[in-house]
Phi, psi and omega in degrees: 000317179297320181296320180295317180297318179296317181296319179295316179298315179298321179295317178297318179299313180296323178295318178297316179298318181296317179295319180296317181294326183286335182266338179282140180295140179253125183254139182284155165295137180307335180285353179244010181301149166263127187254138172234162182225146176234129174272121180282137179222148171218128185309123177087352181274104181265003178215089185239109186235108176270133184243334190224152181215144178201149177216154172268340176197174179288353177252011181207079185240137180242144172234139181230160181178225187238136174225129181293343181269356179104164187299331179280002183225055168114007180279344175224136172235152179232137176256127184255016183100347180233316183206164178265133178226146178290144174266128187238353184274085182246160178301326177204166188280003187252019173275091192231003183226075191253094194288319185217142180236143174212173180192170182226020180156164184296340179246028180210078187239140185231143177224137176247139180181214185217160171249087187293333182254020177292155181305331182265011181086213182298113185234125181297145181219134168235114180259144178229135176249125183253013181100343180240323182203161173266134178226151173275119187251354181277123178298145184290343184273006184289336172072029178250155175278191181308148184258146184242338189213154178207140180193166180158190183248346178192175177289355176252005178211079190233136176243141177228129181256140183256175177277355182239031171080018179247148176246125174265138180238129179240126183255014181097345181234312186223164180252148172225164183230135171240136177262119180269306180197112183298132182096355180270127175271113185277102187288322178208155181210139185203144176155187180229195182293335183274318186208141178211157178231151175219137178234148181193181185216148179287341170051043176270351183080016181252159181293340180263020173304142180257135174249125190233152173231127178246150176231136175254126177213138182056041175066018180232130176273135178227141174285118183255343175197146177215137177224141171288147185311313183297320178289322180297318183297330180269331183204077181293141180255353177200163179277126187258004185249318186221150178231146178211136178234102182290335175198166184306129176090351179248124181227140172238149170229148179230155181184211181294123175067020176172168170244137183236149176237139180281113182221132177051046176063034173201160176275129180242126180289129181243353179206134186231070177280156173274077184197160172259112182267132188250318182234150179214135182196163178195193175230004176191168178296344181247018175212090184231138177240141174226142187227160180178223185210141175201088188057023183149169181293140179225153176213141182229155183230136174250126181250013182097348180237315185212159171264141180217140176294128180284348176050066177302142183304131178297133180088357180300316174222163180300151183291343180272008179270121173269139178268128189255329186203161182216148174221140178214149173253009181091348180246326177221164179221146177233136181231139179244141178206167177203165178245022180096348181220324183237141181248150179228144174243123179258140182231122179243135177200000000 
């Protein structure tokens, strides 16, 4: 009798587990995603370059970049779970060079960039979306040129990097400015109140261009490494294109020929692909994606044990498209890229 009761109980338990497993959604390993691609278009826009992507969910994803027609005509697109559409409700029509987007919720989104066709010429811009409208929140007296990067942990702990070596800090109430190195274009910036990193290049187009990495600790920015372009190209010591922090105290940088992790007060190379990596992002220390270009678009995945080429389907997008940025919630992933004239959005799930 006891044996029968045990068998019956075990059978009911297994049936419950089976029913629960069959009704719960099953998510693929990113290395098994099926990828689709969308070519972004805007009527009359012959130069549409998306550089950055961020989402609050897989049904609310934004991509930002450059449109020759101005910000009201293609500098931001939004994915609603079905299709990509241009965002057109801007403070004025000249927000057209929007380099990086980040956010902390569907009603708390930030973009850093420039108003190239503003009456005063190159004008720095920080746009904020509060769920109802986009507004320009950067005071005009800050005295910085166009902005290239934005990162942080909340709207009360936000960093913005400029094209002229300055970092803007926003604490939710007021702005402050730190000068790192005049003439340095700050390509990416990431961190919190305790620690932050910024990487950039002097971008003069000369062989003696300097590539620099700064670290902020105890409220002070310090130059922790500098390489001349020629030396960097042969043996990079840190990633100069992208930064990612999956949790407090853990930082990754990506760039030419590698991914680096900040360990014991130095950058340590943890992945060495023959590729130029431009963007890096994830949703945990064991789920990180990095994208770039190597004779064609490339994407790699870290699962906490190893890095692996995602092997995007051949022909999915043209081979001259470089991938610039990636966003994932751990269940799906979105990648943005362009070839200097046309932009593509890749969706994996």
